[in-house]
N, C-alpha and C positions, 0 to 999 in steps of 0.2 A: 338612412336619413336620421339625423340627430333630433332628439327632443329639445324643447326649450331648457329643460333642466340640465341636459348635457352641455348646451352652450353656456349656461351659467357656470357649470363646473370648469369649463375652459377659461372663463374670465377670472374665476377665483384662483386659478393656478398661477400664483405670483411668480414662481420660477420661470414658467413659460412666458407669461405676459410681460414681466419686467425685461426679459431678454429681447423680446420682439420690440418693445417700446424703445429700448436703447438703440437697437439696429435701425429702426425707422427714423429716430431722431437724427442719427448720423447721416442717413442716406437721403432724406428729403430736404431739398433746398427750397427757398422761397420761389413760388411760381411753378414748382415741379408738377409733372403729371405722373400719377401712380395708378397701377392696376392691382386690385386686391382680388385674388382668385379664391373662390369659396368663402365669400364674405360672411356668410351666416347672419348673425345679428349686427354685423358691421363694425365691430370694435377696431379692427386694423384700419379700415377706411377712415374712421373718425379720428384715430390717432394721427394718421397721415395729414389730415386737414389741420389738426392742432399744431403740427410741426411745420406747416407752411405750404402744403400742396395747394395748387390752384384748382386742379381737377383730379378727382379720384373716380376711376371706373370700378364699381363694386359689382363683382360677377358672382351670381349664385343661381343655380337651376331650381332650387326648392322654394316652396312658398314662404319659408321663413324670411325671405327677402322683404316681405311686406312689413315685418317687424322692424327690420333695419331702416326702411323708409320712414316709419313712424318715429324712430329714435333720431334720425337725421333731422326731421322737421322740428322735433322738440328741442334740438340743440342748435337750430338756426343754420344747418349745414345743407339744406335741401338744394341750394343753388350751386354747390361745389361737388357734391357726390352724385354721380350718374349711375343709377342702378340698372343692371341688365340681367334679366332672368333667362339665362341660358348657360351652357357650358362654355368655358373660355376657348375651347378649340373651335367653337362656332362664331367667335367674336371677331369683328374687323374694326380696328380703330382708325380714326382719321389721320393720326400720326402716332408713331411709337412712343411708349412711355419712358420716363426716366428711371422708374422703380417698379418692379413687380414683386409683390409680397404674397405669400401663401403659407398655409399649413394644412396640406392635404394628406398628411401621414395618418396611419393607424397606429397600432402598437409599434410597428416598424415602418421605416420609410417606404419599403417595397409593399405598397398597399394600393389595390385597385389601379386606377389610372393616374396616380400621383406623378410618377416619373414622366410618362408620355405628355402629360399636361404641362409640366415645367419645360420640357424640351420644346414643345410647340410654342409656349409663351416666349421663351428665349429667342426663338427664331423669328416670330411674327410680331410680337407685341412690345418688345424691348428695344430701345435704341442701342446702337453699337456703343459699348462702353458703359451701358446702364447697369443698375444694381439689381441683383437677384437676392431676395431674402426668403429662405435660408441660402447660405453660400455652399455649405458642405455638411454631409452627415457621414459619420463613421460607425459602421456596425461592429459591435464588440461581442465576444462569445466567451463563456467560461463553463467549466464542468461543475454540475450541481451535485451536492451530497444527497443521499437518499433521505427521504422524510416526507413532510406534508405535501410538497410539490408533486411527488410521484403518487402518493396515496390518493390524492384528489382524482387522478386519472383512473386508477385500477380498483379502488375499494368497492364501488358499487357492483362491479362485475366479477371480482374474484372472491369477495366475501360478503355475504348477506345473511340476514336473520331468517330467511324463509326456506332454506334447504334447496335452493335452485342453483344449478350450474349455469352461469351466464358468462363463462370465460370466452365464449366466441366473440364477444364485443371487445375484449382486451386488445386484440390485434388491430381493430379499427381505432380504438382510443389512443394506442401508442404510436399510431401514424398520424396523429393530430396534435398541433401545438395549441397552447392556450395562453391567454393573458394571465399574468400573475403579478404579485407585488412581493418580490423576494427580498430577503434581508441579506446583509453582507455575509453573515455566517452560513448562508446557503451555498456559497461558493467554496469549492474545495480545491480546484486547480485554477490558477490565476487567469484573469481576463487577457485575451489577445485580440488584436485587430483582425476582423474577418474580411471586410471590404469597405471601400470608401466610395461615396457618391459625390462627385464634384459637379454641382449643378451648372457651372459655367461651361463644362465640356462634355457632360454625359450625353451619350446617344443611345446606348443599349438600355432596354427596359429591365433586363435581368441582372443576376449577380451570381458569381461563383467564387468560392474562396477555400483555402486549405489552412489548417492549423494543426499544430502538434504540441502535446504536453508530455512532461516526464513527471511521474509521481515520486515524491520525496518521502512519503509516509504511507502507511496502510490506511485506506479510507474507503467507505462505501459510497458508490456513485450511482446515479440513476438517470442522467440526461444532461441537457445543455440549457444554459440561460443565454438569451440574446437580447441586446438592447442597442441604443444608438446614442452617440454624443453629437450634439448639433452645434455647428458654427454658423451664426447668423451674420457675421461681419462686425466690424467696428469693436472687436473685443468682446462682443456679446455672444452668449451661447448657454447651453445647459447640458446636463447628462442625466439620463434616467437609469443610471446604474443602480444595482441593489445597494442599499445603504445610503445613497444620496437622498437629499430632500425629495419627498414624493412628488411625482408629476402625474398628469392624467394618463400618460401613455402606459405606465407600468413596464413590465418586461414580457418576453415570450419564453415559455418553457417548452422545450422539445424533448419529450421523454425517450428513453430507450425501452426496448421490449421487456427488459427486466433489469433489476439492479446488478451492478458488477462491483465486486470488492477488488480494489487495486492494492498491489504490494509495492514497496519501494523499488524504483527502477522501471516499473511498467510504463509503456508508451501508449498514449491515446492519440490516434491520428484521425482527423476529421476532414471530410470534404462536404461542404454545404453549398447548395445552389437554390435559386429561385427563378422561375420562368413564368412570365405573364401569359396566361391562357384565358381568353375571354375577358371576364370582368375582374379576375383576381389571380393570385400567384399560386403555382404549384411549388411547394418546397420539398427538397430532397436532402436528407442528411445521412451520410454513410460514415460509420464509426468503426474503426478497427483497434482493438486493444491487445497488445502483445506483451509478454513477460520480458523481463530484463535479459534473461538468458534464452537461448534458442529453444523454441518449442511451439506448440500449436497456439494460435491466438486464443485469448480468453473470451473474446467476443468479436463478431464480424457482422455488424448490423447494417442493413440497407433499408431505409425507411423513406416514406414519401406521403405527403398529404393526399396524393392520388389514391393511395390504398386506405385512406381514412374515411372514405365516403361509402356507405352501403350501396351496393349496386346489384340488382337482380340480373340473372341471365337474360330475362325478357327485355329489361330496359336497355341493357347493352346492345342487344340485337336490334332494337329500334333505332339505334344511333349508328349502325354499321353503314358503310358506303353503298352496299348492294341492297339495303332494305328498301322495299317499295311501300310507301305510306299512303294513307287515305285520310281524309278529314272525318273526325267524329262529329257528333251533334253540336258540341260546343264550337268546334272549328267552323262548321257550316254556318252557325249563327253569326260568329264574328265576321266571316267572309261577307255575308249579306249586309251587315252593318257598315263595313268598310266600303263596300260598293255604293251604298246609299250616301255615305258621307262624301265619297268622291264626286257625287252628282251635285254637291253644294246644297243639300237640303238642310233645313233647320233641325236641331237635335230632337225637338219634340215630334216633328213629322217622321223622322227616322224611327224614333221609339214607337210611335203609333203603328208603323208598318211592320216592324219586326215583332211586336207583340201580337199582331194579327197572324203572322206566319209561324210563330213559335210559342203558342200559348202553353205548351207542356214544359218549356224551359224557362219561361218568364211568367211567374205566377201573378204579377201585378204590373200595371203600367209604370208604377214608380220604379220597380226593379228593372224594367226595360230601359227607362231613361237613365238610370244609374249605369247600366252596362254600356249604353251608347256614349254617355259623357266620359266614362273611363277610357274608352277606345279613342274618343276624340281628343282627350287630353294627352294620350300617349302618342298618337300618330298624326294629329291634325296640325295644320299651319306650319310655322317656321321650325326649322331644326332646333331642338332644345340645346 
């Protein structure tokens, strides 16, 4: 969930906003119906109105939608923007829209349920021949030179001022990618296309791509930089490549387990994939570096964000298919609350009853009501 400051940063990002404004101006015709997925504070919805939309469905599951309502009222747009606080995948329209606009990306387009949400919107919410904004994203990848990008990952664990060996964390950290704001001189082997996401046709939520480079000079390398170039339609778009005007997205740095010095003629072969698991993506990057002449590889790295998460044997065992579980005290408390909510009791009555049954877990009636209200907001009423 974004803060209001983060939404402000998005609006101040002129490279992003100007491109979206250009694409919306071209796509929205007088009287059009527009769907804005993830409206936030409503900027895209209001621009659609400015460019002639008769009706805009502004979809946002978070409470920031109330801020968007206030802005719509202040700008006299309350009768044209219809706010819906739920996920777009739960929305049903009276008729399909002419335009669907969104920016649900993170640092990269493969982020949480961005792609599935666009696939669903294209299928259910958009008229045949309607316009999707964005139209296409191309993922780009380059080899990064050793330096500050890598040091940020390893320095706390491999070198510290307290005489402690903390290198056990390095394996986890080098199986984790981070947002960065790289410079053009951080790139030592030129960018290549990794994969393209065409939102008019995409069905798969994942990605897989292969890239190969040949070193022309000796250089120290430490990992990969990944970013995307966006095509919003109507000639509008942007790139968050290193060295381009800075955008809110930044780039993703995928480190190698250790730096590798390349010699002229060395080959760097990469296979990278992303698979949506639950709420986010598991990234895998496999890199093989071989010398120009026949010989053993200089490096053969197999990395994945799956290995970047600390996991104890006990926690893994609790997730096994043959594990037999039982509810702890917190689980029993929540079960009682949900059962009382299912009976249609007011929240205050539910809080009173659970406080009487679980005084050791709920120290005050106020805490009991907070617990009940949280579960009611998460599971009560209409699907979010």
